[in-house]
C-alpha positions in Angstrom: 0.1 -0.2 0.0 2.8 2.2 0.3 4.0 2.0 -3.2 1.5 2.0 -6.0 4.0 0.3 -8.2 3.8 -2.8 -5.8 1.1 -4.9 -6.7 -0.4 -8.3 -6.0 1.1 -11.3 -7.7 -0.2 -11.4 -11.2 0.3 -15.2 -11.7 0.6 -16.2 -7.9 -0.9 -16.2 -4.4 -1.7 -12.9 -4.0 -1.5 -13.1 -0.6 1.9 -13.8 -0.2 3.4 -12.5 -3.7 3.7 -9.2 -5.5 4.4 -8.1 -8.7 6.5 -4.5 -9.1 6.1 -2.3 -12.2 9.4 -2.3 -13.8 9.1 1.2 -14.9 7.9 2.0 -11.6 9.5 4.1 -8.4 10.5 1.8 -5.6 13.5 2.4 -4.3 16.5 -0.2 -4.8 16.8 -0.9 -1.5 13.6 -2.0 -1.0 13.5 -4.4 -4.1 17.0 -5.8 -3.1 15.2 -6.7 0.1 12.1 -8.1 -1.8 13.8 -10.2 -4.0 16.2 -11.9 -1.1 13.6 -12.8 0.6 11.3 -14.1 -2.0 14.9 -16.2 -3.3 15.1 -17.4 0.6 11.3 -18.4 0.4 12.2 -20.3 -2.7 15.4 -21.9 -1.8 13.6 -23.2 1.7 11.0 -25.2 -0.6 13.5 -27.4 -2.3 15.5 -30.6 -1.3 18.5 -30.0 1.3 20.1 -31.6 -1.8 18.8 -28.9 -4.0 19.5 -26.3 -2.2 23.3 -27.1 -1.5 23.7 -27.7 -5.5 21.8 -24.1 -5.8 24.3 -22.3 -3.2 27.4 -23.7 -4.6 26.7 -22.7 -7.9 26.0 -19.0 -6.6 29.7 -19.4 -5.1 31.2 -20.1 -8.4 29.3 -17.4 -10.1 30.6 -15.0 -7.6 34.5 -15.6 -8.6 
């Protein structure tokens, strides 16, 4: 409600997911925070084996 460019998730559960208008006026720090929370939520839904594989891939990409 604070930002008109953050709206209920178009294809997802509108209670738990948001959509952000790409051309909108949402602060970068808030976008990063929202992305990190979403990533961690989705990551937590995978098996521990898949989580390790994804996190190891992140480490390789960071190098």
